[in-house]
C-alpha positions in Angstrom: 0.0 0.0 0.0 1.4 3.4 -1.0 1.5 6.3 1.5 1.6 9.9 0.6 5.3 10.9 0.8 6.3 14.0 2.8 6.8 16.9 0.4 10.4 17.7 -0.3 10.0 21.3 0.9 9.0 19.8 4.3 12.2 17.8 4.6 14.1 20.5 6.6 11.2 20.9 9.1 10.7 17.1 9.3 14.4 16.6 10.1 14.9 19.7 12.3 16.1 19.4 16.0 13.0 18.5 17.9 11.1 17.8 14.7 9.0 14.8 13.8 11.9 12.4 13.1 13.9 13.5 16.1 10.9 13.0 18.4 10.2 9.6 16.8 13.7 8.3 17.5 13.8 9.9 21.0 10.7 7.9 22.0 11.7 4.8 20.1 15.0 4.3 21.9 13.1 3.8 25.1 11.3 0.8 23.6 14.3 -0.8 21.9 16.6 -0.2 24.9 19.5 1.0 22.9 20.8 4.4 21.9 20.4 5.5 18.3 21.9 7.9 15.7 19.7 9.1 12.8 20.2 11.3 9.8 18.1 12.4 6.8 19.2 14.1 3.7 19.1 14.6 -0.1 21.4 15.2 -3.0 22.8 18.3 -1.2 23.9 16.3 1.9 22.5 16.0 5.4 19.3 17.9 6.0 19.0 16.9 9.7 20.5 14.6 12.2 20.4 13.7 15.9 21.1 11.0 18.5 19.4 9.8 21.7 20.1 7.4 24.5 23.4 5.8 25.5 25.5 2.9 24.1 24.6 0.5 26.9 24.4 -0.1 30.6 27.3 -0.2 33.1 30.5 1.1 31.6 28.7 2.4 28.5 26.0 4.3 30.4 28.1 7.5 30.2 28.8 7.2 26.5 26.2 8.8 24.2 26.2 7.9 20.5 26.8 10.6 17.9 27.7 11.1 14.2 31.3 9.9 14.8 30.3 6.7 16.7 31.4 3.6 14.8 28.8 0.9 14.4 29.2 -2.7 13.4 27.2 -2.5 10.1 26.5 -6.3 10.0 24.6 -6.9 6.7 24.7 -3.2 5.7 28.3 -4.3 4.7 26.6 -5.9 1.7 25.6 -2.4 0.5 28.6 -0.3 1.6 31.3 -2.7 0.5 30.2 -5.5 -1.7 27.4 -3.9 -3.9 29.5 -1.0 -5.1 32.6 -3.2 -5.8 30.3 -5.4 -7.9 29.2 -2.3 -9.7 32.7 -1.3 -10.5 33.3 -4.7 -12.0 30.0 -4.7 -13.8 30.6 -1.3 -15.4 34.1 -2.4 -16.4 32.7 -5.3 -18.2 34.3 -7.9 -16.0 31.1 -9.1 -14.1 28.5 -10.5 -16.5 25.3 -10.6 -14.4 23.4 -13.2 -16.4 26.1 -15.8 -17.2 26.5 -18.8 -15.0 29.5 -18.2 -12.7 31.2 -21.4 -14.0 31.5 -19.8 -17.5 34.1 -17.2 -16.3 35.2 -18.3 -12.8 37.4 -21.4 -13.0 37.0 -22.2 -9.3 33.2 -22.5 -9.7 33.2 -24.6 -13.0 31.7 -28.0 -12.5 30.3 -27.2 -9.0 26.8 -26.2 -8.0 27.8 -22.6 -7.5 28.9 -22.5 -11.1 25.2 -22.9 -12.2 24.0 -19.7 -10.6 24.4 -16.1 -11.9 25.7 -12.9 -10.2 22.3 -11.4 -10.6 20.7 -14.3 -8.7 23.3 -13.8 -5.9 22.5 -10.1 -5.8 18.7 -10.7 -5.6 18.9 -13.7 -3.3 17.3 -15.9 -5.9 20.3 -18.3 -6.5 18.8 -21.1 -4.5 21.8 -21.4 -2.1 21.5 -23.1 1.3 19.7 -20.7 3.6 22.1 -21.0 6.6 25.9 -20.7 6.7 27.1 -23.2 9.4 30.5 -22.8 7.9 32.6 -24.1 10.9 30.4 -27.1 11.5 30.4 -28.1 7.8 33.9 -27.1 6.6 36.0 -26.4 9.7 38.2 -23.3 10.3 40.6 -23.4 7.3 39.8 -20.5 5.0 40.6 -22.4 1.8 38.4 -25.3 2.9 35.5 -22.9 3.7 35.7 -21.3 0.3 35.8 -24.7 -1.4 32.9 -25.9 0.6 30.7 -22.9 -0.2 31.4 -23.4 -4.0 30.7 -27.1 -3.8 27.7 -26.9 -1.6 24.5 -28.4 -3.1 21.7 -25.9 -4.1 18.7 -25.7 -1.8 16.3 -25.1 -4.6 16.3 -24.3 -8.4 17.9 -20.9 -9.1 15.4 -18.1 -10.0 12.4 -19.8 -8.3 12.2 -18.0 -4.9 13.7 -15.0 -3.0 15.4 -16.5 0.0 17.8 -14.2 1.9 21.1 -15.9 2.8 24.5 -14.7 3.8 26.0 -17.4 1.6 25.1 -15.3 -1.5 27.1 -12.4 -0.3 30.1 -14.5 0.9 30.2 -16.3 -2.5 29.9 -13.0 -4.4 32.6 -11.5 -2.2 35.0 -14.3 -3.3 34.1 -13.7 -6.9 34.7 -10.0 -6.6 38.1 -10.7 -5.0 39.0 -13.0 -7.9 37.9 -10.5 -10.6 39.4 -7.5 -8.8 42.7 -9.2 -8.0 42.8 -8.1 -4.3 41.0 -8.7 -1.0 37.6 -7.2 -0.6 38.7 -4.7 2.1 41.4 -3.4 -0.2 39.0 -3.0 -3.1 36.4 -1.3 -1.0 38.9 1.1 0.3 40.4 1.9 -3.1 37.2 2.0 -5.1 34.6 3.2 -2.7 35.6 4.6 0.7 38.7 6.6 -0.1 37.2 8.4 -3.2 34.1 9.4 -1.2 36.1 10.6 1.8 34.7 7.9 4.1 37.7 8.0 6.5 35.8 6.3 9.4 34.8 3.2 7.4 36.9 0.1 7.5 36.8 -3.6 8.1 37.8 -4.8 11.6 39.2 -5.8 13.9 39.7 -2.2 14.9 42.6 -0.8 16.8 42.3 0.5 20.4 41.8 4.1 19.4 38.9 3.3 17.0 37.4 0.7 19.4 37.0 3.4 22.1 34.5 5.2 19.8 32.7 2.0 18.7 29.3 0.8 19.9 29.5 -2.6 21.7 27.5 -5.5 20.5 26.8 -8.9 22.2 28.6 -10.6 25.0 30.7 -13.4 23.6 31.4 -16.4 25.8 34.6 -17.4 24.1 36.1 -13.9 24.6 34.6 -13.3 28.0 33.5 -9.8 27.1 31.2 -7.8 24.9 32.4 -7.6 21.3 33.6 -4.1 20.4 35.6 -3.4 17.3 35.4 -7.1 16.4 32.7 -8.2 14.0 29.6 -9.6 15.6 28.7 -11.9 12.7 30.2 -15.4 13.4 30.6 -16.2 9.7 32.5 -13.0 9.0 34.6 -13.5 12.1 35.5 -17.0 11.0 36.6 -15.6 7.7 39.0 -13.2 9.4 36.7 -10.3 9.7 36.5 -9.4 6.0 33.6 -10.8 4.1 30.9 -9.8 1.6 28.1 -10.4 4.1 29.4 -8.5 7.1 32.5 -7.1 8.8 32.6 -3.3 8.0 32.4 -0.6 10.6 31.2 2.9 9.9 29.7 6.1 11.3 26.6 8.2 10.5 28.9 10.8 9.1 30.4 8.4 6.5 27.2 6.8 5.6 25.7 10.2 4.9 28.5 10.7 2.4 27.8 7.4 0.8 24.0 7.9 0.6 24.4 11.4 -0.8 26.6 10.0 -3.5 23.8 7.7 -4.6 21.7 10.8 -5.3 24.4 13.1 -6.6 27.2 10.8 -8.0 30.7 12.5 -8.1 32.0 12.8 -11.7 33.7 9.6 -12.9 32.3 7.4 -10.2 33.1 3.9 -11.5 29.9 2.4 -9.9 27.4 5.2 -10.7 25.0 5.2 -13.6 23.8 2.8 -15.0 24.5 0.6 -11.9 22.3 2.8 -9.6 19.4 2.7 -12.1 19.7 -1.1 -12.5 20.1 -1.8 -8.8 17.4 0.5 -7.5 14.4 -1.1 -9.3 12.6 -4.3 -8.7 14.7 -7.2 -10.0 12.8 -10.2 -8.7 10.0 -10.5 -11.3 7.1 -10.6 -9.0 8.7 -13.0 -6.5 8.4 -11.8 -2.9 9.8 -10.1 -1.0 10.6 -7.8 -3.9 14.3 -6.9 -4.2 16.6 -4.8 -6.3 20.3 -5.7 -6.7 21.4 -6.1 -3.1 18.8 -3.7 -1.9 15.3 -4.7 -0.5 12.2 -2.9 -1.5 11.2 -1.2 1.8 8.5 -3.3 3.6 5.2 -1.5 3.7 5.8 0.2 0.3 4.9 -0.7 -3.3 8.0 -1.7 -5.2 7.0 0.8 -7.9 7.5 3.6 -5.2 11.2 3.0 -5.4 12.0 3.2 -1.7 14.8 0.7 -0.9 16.4 -0.3 2.4 19.0 -2.6 3.9 19.1 -3.7 7.5 21.9 -5.0 9.6 21.4 -7.7 12.4 23.2 -5.5 15.0 20.6 -2.8 14.6 21.7 -0.7 11.6 19.6 0.4 8.6 19.9 2.7 5.6 17.1 3.8 3.1 17.3 5.5 -0.3 14.7 6.8 -2.7 15.9 8.2 -6.0 12.3 9.0 -7.0 11.8 11.2 -3.9 15.5 12.4 -3.9 16.1 11.6 -0.3 18.0 9.2 2.0 17.9 8.2 5.7 19.9 6.2 8.2 19.2 4.8 11.7 22.0 3.2 13.5 21.6 1.3 16.8 23.5 -1.4 18.7 20.2 -3.2 19.5 21.9 -6.6 20.0 23.9 -5.2 22.9 20.6 -4.8 24.8 18.6 -7.9 23.9 17.5 -10.1 21.1 13.9 -8.8 20.9 13.4 -7.6 17.3 9.9 -6.3 17.2 10.5 -2.9 18.9 13.2 -2.1 16.5 11.1 -3.3 13.5 8.3 -1.0 14.7 10.7 2.0 15.0 12.2 1.3 11.6 8.8 1.2 10.0 7.6 4.4 11.7 10.9 6.1 10.7 10.5 5.0 7.1 6.9 6.3 7.0 7.9 9.6 8.4 10.7 10.2 5.9 9.4 8.5 2.8 5.7 8.0 3.2 
C-alpha cells in the first residue's frame, strides 16, 4: 500500500532538531533499549541529524552515540562494500550478471555454485542453502571454507524464490576478489571509501583508538567480554573479519556521504549510472519479498514507489529513494541490549513512513 510521501519542501522541518523524526527516535530508543543515531538528507547532503540514549548499561552508560560513533554495520556491509565493488566490475565489463559463474570463474566450474548467476546472488534468488554453518560443515581453514561454499548443493532451483542468505554475499565476495585481484577490504577502500572521503569506514578488527569510539554488540562467551571493534557476525569472524556479508564498521557521518553520492554521484564514479538505475528497481520479477540488486524494496511500500532499504542484524539500517530524492539512516546497537526484534522493527517502519511515506 502506498503512502503519501512527505513533500520535499517539508524535509528540513521534518528533520529539524525536535522535529517529527527526532521525536520519533527519542521515544523509540526507550522501547528498543539501545541508543540511536539518525540522519536524513538529499542530494545536497544532510538535512537533519540527531542522537538519543546511551551505548549501553554499566561502563557504557556515560557514552552517548553521535555522528562519529562507529557501528558494526553487519549486513549493511553488503551495500557499503560488496554492492559498489560489484558495480565497478559490472561497469568495467568484468562481471556479467546473467552468465553462470562457471562460465568465467574457473573455481566454480563443475560445481553447484557454477550454475548460478551474479544477478541471482545479488537478488537472493540463487537457491543457495539458507544457513551458513561454515565451521560445522567445513572447519576453520579459509581455503576449505571457500571450497565448501562453492561445492555446496543448491537448496532449490535458481530463480524460483527469494530467500535471503549470507551465503550469496560470501560467494559473491569471493568472486569480486577473484575478478578484482585483491582482498575485498582493499578493493572497497580503493574504489569506494577513499574516493568518497569515508575516513571512518573500514573492516575490523579495529585498533584500540577506534574501538574506544565503537558501539558494543553482544557478549561473547569465548572472549569473555562484549564484542567491540570485532565483527559480531560469526561467519565473517570465521573468515578473518573481512567478508561480503558483514564485517565493515562505519559512522553516520560516513554513511551520509555514501548515501548522498547515490543521489548526486561524483564525476567519474566507476559504480554510478547505470549501476544505480539497474540496482534500485525491482529485479525479482514478482517474487516476494521484492528486491533490487542487493537492496530490499522497503517493507510497507509498493516496489513501484522506489524506496529501498538494507538492514543489519546488529541494529543498523539505511534507506534510499531516488524518486523522492532523499535518503535516511538509523544506527543502533540493539543486539547489545537484547534479542527482541519487534520494537526495532516498529521503530524502523515508523521512521520510514515519516521520511518516505
